[in-house]
Steps between C-alpha positions, in 0.01 A plus 500: 500500500350236734165672509509502118569128504221434743249702291595315180489161671135588640402617147645195326321265755157664451553499120572128481197427720283715281608323195427150652160601619220393267223749437249233609665457841464880555129482413550672162363389159756347267521816282456751778549866392487398129761382262708182458743375765866475431553308832261288703533721803338812626564843350633790711195698455278204609707464824476870564121476436465220749708684744332834461820679430613707195664306210783750506582433867474120464744530197748692719470226775587226238779721361656557841440878468332565830548411859175647628298184471286463805436175681132530410584534127726200518229296667256587217760397246560174683125438510453586121773259410366227740854456654523203733632559857871444427492733199308769681750485788784536240330797341483688831861403596625629168307829568620521851142559615274339763215302359166670625354149492738293710596145378361376834169660421500367145552152622218273630521393854490146382816312589574182288459183703855388397644800673332416827593136461878589446499671841362203675774275333790679664658291777631822669272770632338694208222753465347722238439871558270728305574873434366598844723229673192285573600131505302342219625138560770319686619146571509292817849582605429876476182445706700319761768769521277803496270419798279800556503595146463214252316280724198731495210323328318792351572766240830591356726582795708810441880488563519866614221462750670182630826680536372817674175389676597163628694411816572167331705665240722679753558173685566305173734749316857534627590866504145585439538879509778504242316251279165700539662827366642318206164341423344843497767626251437200291132539481548869403722386207254236402196733498662810348245502214212437749558776755164665404306169508227525762581160628866581559413825658254331739756241592780773567253703697388199712853393579624860560217548753569171675896474509730776562797328336310452173390872506859610549648259241236596243572871545872436447407400140789258488487260204678176435461202273328176636822309441468216740810393698529352848192473717519383856214379720440399860223244470302392810515137402799469264748741664748706317472475117698649215395543134607657180212688353470487120221706324348442152254697287223319325548557133155559384391661827774743610283617795566156653815417691608142595704504817699186588710432808770247430668348817838653569741208553823699541558326839481151350 
């Protein structure tokens, strides 16, 4: 029954988007395929033609009569209907399929200036990570806290490289080994849809070759959410520090994560 509901929901969504897509937006003449239009949107046969699939099969998809829709066919439907990113993601979520063109790949690498500015306005340490856990931007308190990582002046310093290839990380992080294992599990959860990405593979291979703990932790395939919680540090100048980590996703760039470290004042 649940599968039937899911197929109907998918079909209904595609149908409503088809009916709202003007022929001109799809690159078709106003009276494509002949005859008068009863609705301003596309016809089923027009979408099928644009997608390179049979009208019968496309009709079955809209009617919820088939669950054999491939991710590639869904991608062609999304492109034919010119679905924006949010609707495209919803389409694949309804279908229970992985988008062959990942949202991260669809999105431009451009980051709105106001997002970068927001990070700098936090009074507590804050930094922005991309999908590979490279630090895109950070504020002054974060740079002061993470010496050996965010005080690097060139490139986008990577959090995993800092954690596993830097002596500074081991000195700074209280219970480093336990924390390092959790970081690997968090990264695996975060990049579940990117495991075949060449950049992720290269990063994993590099760290596995250079750090035995990372290699063992990655092979365990443990997965945990990056939930935040207590973070403790032993800073060379500031001494013992405790924070509560709070994470946010950027709404229009879900591949970006804003990490903030709020001072833990439980002892006050």
